[in-house]
OpenMM code with the backbone's topology and positions (N, CA, C; nanometers):
from openmm import Vec3, app, unit

residues = "MET ASP TRP PRO SER ASN SER ALA ASP LEU ASN PRO ILE GLU ASN LEU TRP ALA ARG ILE LYS PHE ALA LEU LYS ARG GLY PRO VAL ILE ARG ASN LEU LEU GLU LEU GLU THR ARG VAL PHE GLU LEU TRP GLU ASN ILE SER GLU GLU LEU ILE ARG GLU LEU ALA GLU SER MET PRO LYS ARG ILE GLN MET CYS ILE GLU ASN ARG GLY PHE PRO ILE LYS TYR".split()
positions = [
    Vec3(0.0837, -0.1183, 0.0000),
    Vec3(0.0000, 0.0000, 0.0000),
    Vec3(0.0880, 0.1245, 0.0000),
    Vec3(0.0356, 0.2281, -0.0602),
    Vec3(0.1107, 0.3525, -0.0692),
    Vec3(0.0837, 0.4472, 0.0469),
    Vec3(-0.0089, 0.4088, 0.1367),
    Vec3(-0.0431, 0.4978, 0.2467),
    Vec3(0.0561, 0.4816, 0.3609),
    Vec3(0.0895, 0.5900, 0.4271),
    Vec3(0.1800, 0.5772, 0.5422),
    Vec3(0.1142, 0.4974, 0.6539),
    Vec3(0.1961, 0.4360, 0.7351),
    Vec3(0.1445, 0.3510, 0.8421),
    Vec3(0.0635, 0.4291, 0.9448),
    Vec3(0.0786, 0.5592, 0.9494),
    Vec3(0.0021, 0.6383, 1.0463),
    Vec3(-0.1185, 0.7067, 0.9838),
    Vec3(-0.1637, 0.6576, 0.8684),
    Vec3(-0.2807, 0.7140, 0.8030),
    Vec3(-0.4027, 0.7013, 0.8933),
    Vec3(-0.4711, 0.8110, 0.9166),
    Vec3(-0.5901, 0.8094, 1.0016),
    Vec3(-0.6999, 0.7208, 0.9434),
    Vec3(-0.7074, 0.7128, 0.8111),
    Vec3(-0.8092, 0.6299, 0.7474),
    Vec3(-0.7873, 0.4810, 0.7734),
    Vec3(-0.6653, 0.4424, 0.7987),
    Vec3(-0.6342, 0.3012, 0.8206),
    Vec3(-0.5952, 0.2733, 0.9647),
    Vec3(-0.6361, 0.3600, 1.0536),
    Vec3(-0.6015, 0.3446, 1.1938),
    Vec3(-0.7294, 0.3547, 1.2777),
    Vec3(-0.7861, 0.2407, 1.3185),
    Vec3(-0.9123, 0.2448, 1.3914),
    Vec3(-0.9065, 0.3207, 1.5237),
    Vec3(-0.7884, 0.3385, 1.5790),
    Vec3(-0.7783, 0.4126, 1.7058),
    Vec3(-0.8230, 0.5572, 1.6873),
    Vec3(-0.8083, 0.6090, 1.5653),
    Vec3(-0.8522, 0.7459, 1.5385),
    Vec3(-1.0032, 0.7589, 1.5578),
    Vec3(-1.0780, 0.6560, 1.5157),
    Vec3(-1.2230, 0.6578, 1.5370),
    Vec3(-1.2562, 0.6484, 1.6846),
    Vec3(-1.1787, 0.5712, 1.7578),
    Vec3(-1.2003, 0.5581, 1.9012),
    Vec3(-1.1773, 0.6916, 1.9709),
    Vec3(-1.0688, 0.7603, 1.9355),
    Vec3(-1.0418, 0.8917, 1.9945),
    Vec3(-1.1519, 0.9911, 1.9580),
    Vec3(-1.2027, 0.9821, 1.8355),
    Vec3(-1.3112, 1.0724, 1.7949),
    Vec3(-1.4347, 1.0505, 1.8827),
    Vec3(-1.4628, 0.9251, 1.9145),
    Vec3(-1.5774, 0.8960, 2.0017),
    Vec3(-1.5542, 0.9483, 2.1434),
    Vec3(-1.4311, 0.9378, 2.1907),
    Vec3(-1.3996, 0.9903, 2.3241),
    Vec3(-1.4139, 1.1422, 2.3249),
    Vec3(-1.3641, 1.2080, 2.2216),
    Vec3(-1.3773, 1.3539, 2.2132),
    Vec3(-1.5242, 1.3954, 2.2090),
    Vec3(-1.6047, 1.3212, 2.1336),
    Vec3(-1.7477, 1.3503, 2.1262),
    Vec3(-1.8121, 1.3364, 2.2643),
    Vec3(-1.7760, 1.2300, 2.3358),
    Vec3(-1.8312, 1.2082, 2.4702),
    Vec3(-1.7875, 1.3191, 2.5653),
    Vec3(-1.6649, 1.3684, 2.5493),
    Vec3(-1.6167, 1.4778, 2.6343),
    Vec3(-1.6984, 1.6052, 2.6100),
    Vec3(-1.7315, 1.6304, 2.4846),
    Vec3(-1.8093, 1.7505, 2.4517),
    Vec3(-1.9518, 1.7414, 2.5041),
    Vec3(-2.0085, 1.6198, 2.5064),
    Vec3(-2.1458, 1.6005, 2.5524),
    Vec3(-2.1573, 1.5989, 2.7037),
    Vec3(-2.0488, 1.5684, 2.7705),
    Vec3(-2.0520, 1.5520, 2.9157),
    Vec3(-2.0479, 1.6832, 2.9907),
    Vec3(-2.0288, 1.6727, 3.1206),
    Vec3(-2.0213, 1.7933, 3.2036),
    Vec3(-1.8987, 1.8781, 3.1678),
    Vec3(-1.9074, 2.0055, 3.2014),
    Vec3(-1.7976, 2.0983, 3.1749),
    Vec3(-1.6741, 2.0538, 3.2528),
    Vec3(-1.5615, 2.0514, 3.1851),
    Vec3(-1.4347, 2.0139, 3.2483),
    Vec3(-1.3602, 2.1428, 3.2790),
    Vec3(-1.3234, 2.1589, 3.4039),
    Vec3(-1.2674, 2.2869, 3.4486),
    Vec3(-1.1153, 2.2903, 3.4578),
    Vec3(-1.0526, 2.1731, 3.4596),
    Vec3(-0.9061, 2.1742, 3.4711),
    Vec3(-0.8479, 2.0446, 3.4150),
    Vec3(-0.7186, 2.0388, 3.4110),
    Vec3(-0.6475, 1.9259, 3.3524),
    Vec3(-0.6746, 1.7956, 3.4278),
    Vec3(-0.6827, 1.8015, 3.5580),
    Vec3(-0.7095, 1.6811, 3.6367),
    Vec3(-0.8480, 1.6240, 3.6034),
    Vec3(-0.9485, 1.7096, 3.5910),
    Vec3(-1.0816, 1.6633, 3.5528),
    Vec3(-1.0809, 1.6015, 3.4131),
    Vec3(-1.0083, 1.6631, 3.3225),
    Vec3(-0.9968, 1.6102, 3.1871),
    Vec3(-0.9320, 1.4715, 3.1892),
    Vec3(-0.8225, 1.4601, 3.2596),
    Vec3(-0.7517, 1.3318, 3.2688),
    Vec3(-0.8422, 1.2242, 3.3289),
    Vec3(-0.9115, 1.2583, 3.4344),
    Vec3(-1.0011, 1.1630, 3.5011),
    Vec3(-1.1108, 1.1177, 3.4064),
    Vec3(-1.1710, 1.2129, 3.3385),
    Vec3(-1.2819, 1.1794, 3.2469),
    Vec3(-1.2348, 1.0939, 3.1300),
    Vec3(-1.1189, 1.1256, 3.0725),
    Vec3(-1.0661, 1.0463, 2.9611),
    Vec3(-1.0388, 0.9037, 3.0078),
    Vec3(-0.9785, 0.8878, 3.1244),
    Vec3(-0.9539, 0.7536, 3.1775),
    Vec3(-1.0847, 0.6783, 3.2001),
    Vec3(-1.1866, 0.7455, 3.2514),
    Vec3(-1.3165, 0.6805, 3.2720),
    Vec3(-1.3744, 0.6313, 3.1393),
    Vec3(-1.3694, 0.7173, 3.0394),
    Vec3(-1.4223, 0.6797, 2.9085),
    Vec3(-1.3419, 0.5645, 2.8489),
    Vec3(-1.2095, 0.5734, 2.8605),
    Vec3(-1.1217, 0.4704, 2.8049),
    Vec3(-1.1482, 0.3348, 2.8717),
    Vec3(-1.1644, 0.3360, 3.0024),
    Vec3(-1.1858, 0.2109, 3.0751),
    Vec3(-1.3203, 0.1475, 3.0434),
    Vec3(-1.4130, 0.2247, 2.9908),
    Vec3(-1.5464, 0.1737, 2.9622),
    Vec3(-1.5715, 0.1484, 2.8140),
    Vec3(-1.4659, 0.1378, 2.7368),
    Vec3(-1.4805, 0.1037, 2.5956),
    Vec3(-1.5275, -0.0413, 2.5883),
    Vec3(-1.6309, -0.0636, 2.5143),
    Vec3(-1.6868, -0.1988, 2.5076),
    Vec3(-1.6066, -0.2868, 2.4119),
    Vec3(-1.6091, -0.4156, 2.4420),
    Vec3(-1.5449, -0.5122, 2.3520),
    Vec3(-1.6140, -0.5105, 2.2166),
    Vec3(-1.7439, -0.4849, 2.2187),
    Vec3(-1.8200, -0.4786, 2.0939),
    Vec3(-1.7687, -0.3660, 2.0034),
    Vec3(-1.7404, -0.2507, 2.0616),
    Vec3(-1.6881, -0.1388, 1.9833),
    Vec3(-1.5501, -0.1721, 1.9278),
    Vec3(-1.4660, -0.2318, 2.0084),
    Vec3(-1.3321, -0.2696, 1.9615),
    Vec3(-1.3433, -0.3677, 1.8457),
    Vec3(-1.4302, -0.4662, 1.8603),
    Vec3(-1.4507, -0.5651, 1.7540),
    Vec3(-1.5044, -0.4974, 1.6272),
    Vec3(-1.5994, -0.4065, 1.6447),
    Vec3(-1.6585, -0.3341, 1.5319),
    Vec3(-1.5510, -0.2563, 1.4550),
    Vec3(-1.4638, -0.1881, 1.5274),
    Vec3(-1.3574, -0.1114, 1.4627),
    Vec3(-1.2587, -0.2023, 1.3909),
    Vec3(-1.2233, -0.3138, 1.4539),
    Vec3(-1.1300, -0.4080, 1.3907),
    Vec3(-1.1917, -0.4691, 1.2649),
    Vec3(-1.3183, -0.5043, 1.2737),
    Vec3(-1.3848, -0.5664, 1.1594),
    Vec3(-1.4118, -0.4679, 1.0458),
    Vec3(-1.4005, -0.3398, 1.0738),
    Vec3(-1.4220, -0.2394, 0.9698),
    Vec3(-1.2998, -0.2221, 0.8790),
    Vec3(-1.1887, -0.2821, 0.9161),
    Vec3(-1.0654, -0.2602, 0.8404),
    Vec3(-1.0728, -0.3021, 0.6931),
    Vec3(-1.1247, -0.4197, 0.6587),
    Vec3(-1.1310, -0.4532, 0.5157),
    Vec3(-1.2095, -0.3499, 0.4344),
    Vec3(-1.3206, -0.3023, 0.4915),
    Vec3(-1.4001, -0.2011, 0.4221),
    Vec3(-1.3216, -0.0706, 0.4080),
    Vec3(-1.2495, -0.0310, 0.5128),
    Vec3(-1.1687, 0.0913, 0.5073),
    Vec3(-1.0603, 0.0807, 0.4000),
    Vec3(-0.9953, -0.0335, 0.3974),
    Vec3(-0.8889, -0.0544, 0.2984),
    Vec3(-0.9462, -0.0448, 0.1579),
    Vec3(-1.0598, -0.1101, 0.1349),
    Vec3(-1.1224, -0.1044, 0.0026),
    Vec3(-1.1606, 0.0384, -0.0339),
    Vec3(-1.2142, 0.1130, 0.0621),
    Vec3(-1.2522, 0.2518, 0.0356),
    Vec3(-1.1295, 0.3364, 0.0003),
    Vec3(-1.0190, 0.3141, 0.0691),
    Vec3(-0.8951, 0.3880, 0.0395),
    Vec3(-0.8450, 0.3547, -0.1004),
    Vec3(-0.8523, 0.2275, -0.1370),
    Vec3(-0.8095, 0.1868, -0.2715),
    Vec3(-0.8975, 0.2538, -0.3757),
    Vec3(-1.0283, 0.2484, -0.3552),
    Vec3(-1.1211, 0.3085, -0.4507),
    Vec3(-1.1061, 0.4594, -0.4592),
    Vec3(-1.0626, 0.5213, -0.3525),
    Vec3(-1.0463, 0.6670, -0.3490),
    Vec3(-0.9042, 0.7080, -0.3865),
    Vec3(-0.8266, 0.6132, -0.4345),
    Vec3(-0.6884, 0.6357, -0.4805),
    Vec3(-0.6002, 0.7042, -0.3783),
    Vec3(-0.6222, 0.6719, -0.2519),
    Vec3(-0.5358, 0.7244, -0.1470),
    Vec3(-0.5797, 0.8541, -0.0854),
    Vec3(-0.6823, 0.9152, -0.1440),
    Vec3(-0.7329, 1.0390, -0.0850),
    Vec3(-0.8154, 1.0046, 0.0385),
    Vec3(-0.8319, 1.0986, 0.1303),
    Vec3(-0.9069, 1.0691, 0.2527),
    Vec3(-1.0462, 1.0170, 0.2234),
    Vec3(-1.0921, 0.9290, 0.3096),
    Vec3(-1.2256, 0.8724, 0.2951),
    Vec3(-1.3169, 0.9318, 0.4012),
    Vec3(-1.4466, 0.9227, 0.3778),
    Vec3(-1.5436, 0.9673, 0.4779),
    Vec3(-1.5913, 0.8428, 0.5494),
    Vec3(-1.5481, 0.8268, 0.6714),
    Vec3(-1.5838, 0.7081, 0.7463),
    Vec3(-1.6421, 0.7456, 0.8776),
] * unit.nanometer
topology = app.Topology()
chain = topology.addChain("A")
for resn in residues:
    res = topology.addResidue(resn, chain)
    for name in ("N", "CA", "C"):
        topology.addAtom(name, app.Element.getBySymbol(name[0]), res)
């Protein structure tokens, strides 16, 4: 593949971080770094196995989309 190994389109952790960021925005106001750290750890510890499996199983589809899009970013 011609994509770099750190391509966001081929890295399911990027989707996981996006979900954590979304949850942070929806949650209570965070007033300082300690609150942010605590909340991120809480969210991280509660990631479901189902979500991890879903992200891993999405890889063949992501790869195909990247190939079809000739390496340009995909909407996923």
